[in-house]
TORPA-4810 file (N, C-alpha, C, O; in nm, 3 decimals):
<nodes>
NODE_1_6.661_-0.703_-2.858_6.499_-0.673_-2.740_6.425_-0.727_-2.903_6.473_-0.714_-3.016_M
NODE_2_6.317_-0.777_-2.867_6.213_-0.750_-3.007_6.135_-0.628_-2.943_6.129_-0.601_-2.823_K
NODE_3_6.055_-0.532_-3.090_6.000_-0.456_-3.113_5.836_-0.496_-3.137_5.830_-0.604_-3.197_N
NODE_4_5.732_-0.453_-3.113_5.575_-0.446_-3.226_5.585_-0.441_-3.323_5.482_-0.477_-3.380_I
NODE_5_5.717_-0.391_-3.433_5.743_-0.360_-3.561_5.753_-0.528_-3.622_5.704_-0.577_-3.724_F
NODE_6_5.857_-0.604_-3.486_5.923_-0.772_-3.587_5.856_-0.807_-3.633_5.844_-0.830_-3.753_D
NODE_7_5.768_-0.827_-3.524_5.628_-0.928_-3.543_5.517_-0.845_-3.688_5.486_-0.922_-3.780_N
NODE_8_5.495_-0.780_-3.692_5.505_-0.744_-3.824_5.568_-0.607_-3.940_5.551_-0.485_-3.947_I
NODE_9_5.625_-0.683_-3.997_5.719_-0.717_-4.122_5.683_-0.669_-4.229_5.758_-0.614_-4.309_G
NODE_10_5.532_-0.686_-4.245_5.485_-0.647_-4.401_5.461_-0.466_-4.401_5.470_-0.394_-4.501_F
NODE_11_5.427_-0.418_-4.253_5.412_-0.246_-4.289_5.502_-0.203_-4.348_5.621_-0.233_-4.341_L
NODE_12_5.434_-0.106_-4.428_5.521_-0.016_-4.519_5.536_0.087_-4.474_5.654_0.119_-4.459_K
NODE_13_5.462_0.158_-4.446_5.525_0.275_-4.336_5.585_0.335_-4.213_5.622_0.440_-4.160_N
NODE_14_5.568_0.160_-4.193_5.575_0.166_-4.030_5.546_0.284_-3.893_5.603_0.348_-3.805_K
NODE_15_5.359_0.240_-3.981_5.294_0.314_-3.860_5.232_0.164_-3.781_5.278_0.050_-3.792_Q
NODE_16_5.157_0.193_-3.730_5.043_0.110_-3.668_4.957_0.204_-3.531_5.004_0.285_-3.451_L
NODE_17_4.818_0.152_-3.547_4.715_0.199_-3.461_4.708_0.149_-3.370_4.741_0.031_-3.386_G
NODE_18_4.659_0.188_-3.198_4.595_0.046_-3.106_4.476_0.148_-3.033_4.494_0.235_-2.947_C
NODE_19_4.342_0.101_-3.102_4.241_0.164_-2.990_4.230_0.071_-2.958_4.260_-0.030_-3.022_I
NODE_20_4.169_0.077_-2.814_4.123_0.038_-2.657_3.917_0.091_-2.690_3.865_0.197_-2.725_E
NODE_21_3.865_-0.032_-2.660_3.645_0.012_-2.638_3.643_-0.035_-2.591_3.636_-0.157_-2.605_V
NODE_22_3.653_0.057_-2.454_3.616_0.092_-2.359_3.464_0.013_-2.343_3.393_0.072_-2.424_S
NODE_23_3.411_-0.054_-2.300_3.218_-0.100_-2.267_3.135_-0.067_-2.177_3.069_-0.168_-2.150_L
NODE_24_3.103_0.017_-2.118_3.070_0.134_-2.085_2.908_0.037_-1.956_2.819_-0.012_-2.027_R
NODE_25_2.886_0.019_-1.817_2.751_-0.028_-1.804_2.595_-0.020_-1.925_2.515_-0.097_-1.976_D
NODE_26_2.618_0.090_-1.922_2.506_0.151_-1.969_2.532_0.150_-2.168_2.518_0.246_-2.244_D
NODE_27_2.559_0.053_-2.192_2.627_-0.037_-2.387_2.639_0.099_-2.461_2.595_0.120_-2.575_N
NODE_28_2.688_0.168_-2.401_2.797_0.311_-2.482_2.918_0.275_-2.466_2.942_0.183_-2.388_S
NODE_29_3.007_0.330_-2.526_3.109_0.295_-2.582_3.230_0.446_-2.582_3.222_0.550_-2.647_C
NODE_30_3.345_0.395_-2.471_3.449_0.488_-2.441_3.594_0.479_-2.576_3.697_0.435_-2.525_I
NODE_31_3.597_0.485_-2.604_3.795_0.499_-2.733_3.874_0.595_-2.679_3.857_0.716_-2.661_Y
NODE_32_4.030_0.462_-2.640_4.162_0.528_-2.646_4.247_0.508_-2.704_4.318_0.411_-2.676_H
NODE_33_4.287_0.617_-2.844_4.378_0.551_-2.940_4.483_0.674_-2.917_4.493_0.793_-2.890_L
NODE_34_4.567_0.527_-2.957_4.770_0.564_-2.979_4.756_0.467_-3.083_4.715_0.356_-3.118_V
NODE_35_4.854_0.647_-3.130_4.914_0.605_-3.281_5.103_0.599_-3.283_5.193_0.672_-3.241_L
NODE_36_5.093_0.449_-3.367_5.283_0.482_-3.282_5.364_0.505_-3.420_5.309_0.466_-3.523_L
NODE_37_5.458_0.551_-3.426_5.572_0.514_-3.482_5.727_0.495_-3.507_5.818_0.563_-3.460_K
NODE_38_5.737_0.357_-3.615_5.856_0.373_-3.658_5.951_0.417_-3.677_5.964_0.418_-3.799_Q
NODE_39_6.071_0.478_-3.611_6.174_0.532_-3.630_6.336_0.456_-3.586_6.395_0.432_-3.481_E
NODE_40_6.361_0.436_-3.737_6.505_0.323_-3.663_6.473_0.243_-3.563_6.387_0.155_-3.571_K
NODE_41_6.547_0.270_-3.455_6.556_0.171_-3.440_6.442_0.171_-3.302_6.415_0.080_-3.223_N
NODE_42_6.391_0.309_-3.309_6.253_0.388_-3.185_6.126_0.323_-3.147_6.139_0.216_-3.088_K
NODE_43_6.040_0.354_-3.162_5.929_0.380_-3.206_5.847_0.480_-3.117_5.880_0.491_-2.999_I
NODE_44_5.751_0.546_-3.162_5.775_0.664_-3.115_5.625_0.694_-3.091_5.546_0.668_-3.181_N
NODE_45_5.593_0.731_-3.007_5.425_0.819_-3.008_5.403_0.934_-3.037_5.445_1.039_-2.987_L
NODE_46_5.285_0.899_-3.184_5.253_0.952_-3.266_5.145_1.046_-3.236_5.127_1.158_-3.283_E
NODE_47_5.083_0.990_-3.162_4.956_1.034_-3.086_4.893_1.029_-3.023_4.778_1.008_-3.062_K
NODE_48_4.914_1.043_-2.901_4.791_0.999_-2.763_4.644_1.007_-2.753_4.632_0.925_-2.663_V
NODE_49_4.505_1.050_-2.782_4.362_1.088_-2.745_4.314_0.980_-2.659_4.304_0.865_-2.704_V
NODE_50_4.282_1.011_-2.536_4.197_0.873_-2.426_4.054_1.008_-2.422_4.034_1.120_-2.469_C
NODE_51_3.982_0.912_-2.336_3.889_0.951_-2.398_3.774_1.028_-2.490_3.735_1.137_-2.448_S
NODE_52_3.713_0.973_-2.624_3.671_0.998_-2.664_3.576_0.954_-2.655_3.578_0.849_-2.589_I
NODE_53_3.440_0.998_-2.708_3.294_0.977_-2.666_3.233_0.897_-2.754_3.174_0.791_-2.736_E
NODE_54_3.266_0.993_-2.906_3.192_0.853_-3.053_3.270_0.861_-3.138_3.361_0.943_-3.151_S
NODE_55_3.229_0.748_-3.227_3.315_0.693_-3.353_3.347_0.776_-3.421_3.452_0.764_-3.485_F
NODE_56_3.256_0.908_-3.432_3.270_1.027_-3.543_3.431_1.057_-3.512_3.527_1.027_-3.583_E
NODE_57_3.431_1.132_-3.372_3.518_1.138_-3.319_3.633_1.043_-3.357_3.679_1.049_-3.471_E
NODE_58_3.682_0.956_-3.265_3.795_0.888_-3.303_3.801_0.844_-3.455_3.916_0.838_-3.499_L
NODE_59_3.710_0.814_-3.535_3.797_0.850_-3.717_3.828_0.961_-3.788_3.891_0.975_-3.892_Y
NODE_60_3.747_1.072_-3.682_3.863_1.169_-3.728_3.981_1.170_-3.715_4.055_1.219_-3.801_S
NODE_61_4.012_1.133_-3.639_4.179_1.101_-3.521_4.250_1.034_-3.598_4.363_1.082_-3.610_N
NODE_62_4.233_0.944_-3.654_4.282_0.867_-3.733_4.361_0.835_-3.841_4.276_0.808_-3.925_L
NODE_63_4.497_0.815_-3.909_4.535_0.821_-4.078_4.517_0.678_-4.161_4.542_0.561_-4.131_S
NODE_64_4.473_0.730_-4.258_4.376_0.632_-4.330_4.539_0.505_-4.387_4.657_0.516_-4.354_R
NODE_65_4.483_0.417_-4.464_4.558_0.349_-4.473_4.758_0.266_-4.349_4.878_0.248_-4.373_N
NODE_66_4.649_0.247_-4.214_4.755_0.213_-4.123_4.667_0.138_-4.026_4.580_0.184_-3.953_I
NODE_67_4.707_0.006_-4.041_4.752_-0.118_-3.952_4.612_-0.066_-3.815_4.621_0.048_-3.770_P
NODE_68_4.511_-0.144_-3.771_4.485_-0.137_-3.656_4.478_-0.188_-3.580_4.404_-0.281_-3.613_L
NODE_69_4.517_-0.206_-3.431_4.498_-0.354_-3.340_4.410_-0.290_-3.229_4.434_-0.222_-3.129_V
NODE_70_4.268_-0.353_-3.304_4.164_-0.244_-3.128_4.143_-0.412_-3.069_4.113_-0.521_-3.117_I
NODE_71_4.178_-0.355_-2.938_4.126_-0.417_-2.772_4.013_-0.409_-2.749_3.959_-0.315_-2.806_V
NODE_72_3.946_-0.473_-2.681_3.748_-0.430_-2.624_3.829_-0.488_-2.448_3.920_-0.566_-2.417_F
NODE_73_3.742_-0.404_-2.378_3.765_-0.393_-2.262_3.656_-0.350_-2.190_3.568_-0.284_-2.246_T
NODE_74_3.645_-0.390_-2.024_3.570_-0.334_-1.977_3.419_-0.469_-1.907_3.459_-0.585_-1.893_G
NODE_75_3.279_-0.444_-1.875_3.255_-0.522_-1.812_3.160_-0.604_-1.899_3.092_-0.571_-1.996_K
NODE_76_3.178_-0.739_-1.828_3.157_-0.905_-1.946_3.268_-0.870_-1.980_3.254_-0.751_-2.008_G
NODE_77_3.374_-0.898_-1.997_3.500_-0.916_-2.089_3.611_-0.957_-1.967_3.678_-0.878_-1.901_I
NODE_78_3.611_-1.102_-1.957_3.767_-1.175_-1.932_3.818_-1.172_-2.021_3.787_-1.196_-2.137_I
NODE_79_3.992_-1.109_-1.922_4.173_-1.178_-2.035_4.189_-1.301_-1.906_4.101_-1.311_-1.821_F
NODE_80_4.283_-1.370_-1.907_4.368_-1.514_-1.848_4.444_-1.505_-1.925_4.421_-1.470_-2.041_R
NODE_81_4.586_-1.544_-1.865_4.677_-1.653_-1.878_4.650_-1.790_-1.844_4.615_-1.828_-1.732_D
NODE_82_4.677_-1.901_-1.993_4.659_-2.019_-1.895_4.785_-2.109_-1.942_4.881_-2.077_-2.013_I
NODE_83_4.754_-2.231_-1.881_4.863_-2.330_-1.919_4.775_-2.415_-2.024_4.662_-2.429_-1.976_T
NODE_84_4.789_-2.492_-2.179_4.726_-2.469_-2.233_4.825_-2.651_-2.278_4.947_-2.664_-2.274_S
NODE_85_4.686_-2.805_-2.328_4.745_-2.866_-2.399_4.725_-2.833_-2.569_4.667_-2.740_-2.626_T
NODE_86_4.786_-2.931_-2.613_4.699_-2.962_-2.748_4.625_-3.000_-2.784_4.549_-2.964_-2.875_D
NODE_87_4.627_-3.102_-2.709_4.456_-3.131_-2.704_4.269_-3.120_-2.644_4.156_-3.166_-2.633_N
NODE_88_4.405_-2.981_-2.617_4.241_-2.920_-2.544_4.202_-2.797_-2.656_4.274_-2.713_-2.710_E
NODE_89_4.042_-2.825_-2.668_3.919_-2.754_-2.773_3.870_-2.678_-2.674_3.891_-2.722_-2.561_N
NODE_90_3.804_-2.564_-2.682_3.768_-2.428_-2.674_3.687_-2.423_-2.521_3.691_-2.335_-2.435_D
NODE_91_3.609_-2.563_-2.522_3.517_-2.542_-2.433_3.625_-2.603_-2.356_3.636_-2.481_-2.369_V
NODE_92_3.713_-2.661_-2.291_3.771_-2.728_-2.177_3.880_-2.590_-2.142_3.910_-2.544_-2.032_D
NODE_93_3.914_-2.553_-2.254_3.978_-2.375_-2.205_3.843_-2.279_-2.088_3.844_-2.243_-1.970_I
NODE_94_3.742_-2.271_-2.203_3.646_-2.241_-2.088_3.658_-2.295_-1.965_3.736_-2.276_-1.872_L
NODE_95_3.579_-2.356_-1.978_3.543_-2.472_-1.868_3.708_-2.450_-1.737_3.676_-2.448_-1.618_R
NODE_96_3.841_-2.439_-1.765_3.958_-2.392_-1.657_3.896_-2.227_-1.616_3.924_-2.190_-1.502_K
NODE_97_3.814_-2.130_-1.703_3.824_-2.019_-1.638_3.665_-1.965_-1.536_3.645_-1.902_-1.432_I
NODE_98_3.559_-2.050_-1.665_3.456_-2.079_-1.519_3.417_-2.199_-1.531_3.372_-2.219_-1.643_L
NODE_99_3.413_-2.292_-1.459_3.402_-2.409_-1.451_3.237_-2.461_-1.462_3.215_-2.576_-1.501_P
NODE_100_3.108_-2.357_-1.421_2.973_-2.388_-1.458_2.949_-2.321_-1.566_2.831_-2.288_-1.571_N
NODE_101_3.030_-2.274_-1.685_2.925_-2.206_-1.792_2.950_-2.268_-1.881_3.053_-2.334_-1.891_A
NODE_102_2.844_-2.260_-1.984_2.771_-2.277_-2.084_2.840_-2.245_-2.275_2.794_-2.146_-2.332_K
NODE_103_2.921_-2.315_-2.336_3.024_-2.292_-2.387_2.925_-2.185_-2.489_2.966_-2.073_-2.521_F
NODE_104_2.812_-2.232_-2.526_2.671_-2.176_-2.586_2.716_-1.979_-2.557_2.728_-1.888_-2.639_E
NODE_105_2.728_-1.983_-2.418_2.674_-1.835_-2.409_2.785_-1.674_-2.429_2.774_-1.552_-2.427_D
NODE_106_2.938_-1.833_-2.454_3.055_-1.729_-2.497_3.096_-1.746_-2.585_3.073_-1.850_-2.647_F
NODE_107_3.222_-1.593_-2.657_3.323_-1.645_-2.768_3.447_-1.621_-2.729_3.499_-1.520_-2.680_Y
NODE_108_3.493_-1.738_-2.760_3.651_-1.741_-2.702_3.763_-1.730_-2.779_3.777_-1.811_-2.871_V
NODE_109_3.865_-1.624_-2.755_3.953_-1.622_-2.807_4.047_-1.566_-2.768_4.063_-1.469_-2.693_E
NODE_110_4.173_-1.691_-2.872_4.293_-1.825_-2.816_4.361_-1.663_-2.967_4.326_-1.603_-3.068_K
NODE_111_4.546_-1.684_-2.803_4.621_-1.554_-2.791_4.762_-1.645_-2.777_4.792_-1.704_-2.673_T
NODE_112_4.824_-1.647_-2.871_4.955_-1.690_-2.890_5.036_-1.628_-2.815_5.037_-1.505_-2.815_E
NODE_113_5.092_-1.675_-2.762_5.236_-1.634_-2.651_5.345_-1.651_-2.684_5.367_-1.753_-2.750_T
NODE_114_5.442_-1.573_-2.658_5.557_-1.656_-2.662_5.609_-1.764_-2.493_5.719_-1.819_-2.491_E
NODE_115_5.560_-1.769_-2.430_5.604_-1.904_-2.343_5.483_-2.004_-2.395_5.414_-2.022_-2.495_S
NODE_116_5.505_-2.064_-2.249_5.452_-2.246_-2.247_5.242_-2.178_-2.199_5.149_-2.257_-2.180_D
NODE_117_5.230_-2.035_-2.193_5.128_-1.983_-2.188_4.978_-1.948_-2.280_5.019_-1.877_-2.372_E
NODE_118_4.863_-1.960_-2.292_4.793_-1.869_-2.384_4.722_-1.712_-2.374_4.731_-1.642_-2.273_I
NODE_119_4.672_-1.685_-2.461_4.593_-1.581_-2.363_4.462_-1.601_-2.418_4.446_-1.636_-2.535_G
NODE_120_4.371_-1.580_-2.339_4.262_-1.585_-2.338_4.186_-1.465_-2.315_4.234_-1.394_-2.227_I
NODE_121_4.042_-1.406_-2.390_3.982_-1.344_-2.442_3.875_-1.444_-2.415_3.883_-1.557_-2.463_S
NODE_122_3.722_-1.387_-2.300_3.621_-1.455_-2.276_3.509_-1.331_-2.321_3.524_-1.208_-2.322_I
NODE_123_3.435_-1.384_-2.344_3.272_-1.206_-2.365_3.180_-1.282_-2.377_3.178_-1.371_-2.463_I
NODE_124_3.062_-1.251_-2.266_2.904_-1.342_-2.274_2.876_-1.268_-2.369_2.899_-1.147_-2.381_R
NODE_125_2.796_-1.384_-2.483_2.679_-1.323_-2.589_2.613_-1.255_-2.594_2.600_-1.181_-2.691_K
NODE_126_2.534_-1.249_-2.481_2.418_-1.148_-2.453_2.503_-1.023_-2.441_2.451_-0.914_-2.419_K
</nodes>
């Protein structure tokens, strides 16, 4: 079975930080942090900190010189897995999820998966 570190073999110290930035209705953020460490064939939770209210507190919980994965969640963000063909552009993909949307009003991020689907993240620019 593959683990997350198989895809990021360049890691020298076998550590990874994962941050969730959750956008609230009042335009503030709350952060959740997980630090992972690979030891032999196991991935261990080194640190878990939830409901961090400020960036300064988040920063104080981070280790230096480790790569970070950052995920944005919350109001105004849509995640979907869709089947896409090679000739589809971002406008076509957006219209599959939001048929009447104007492409200029959104950021679209595509993530390749191991299946026939692609992961799509859509955020309204406003």
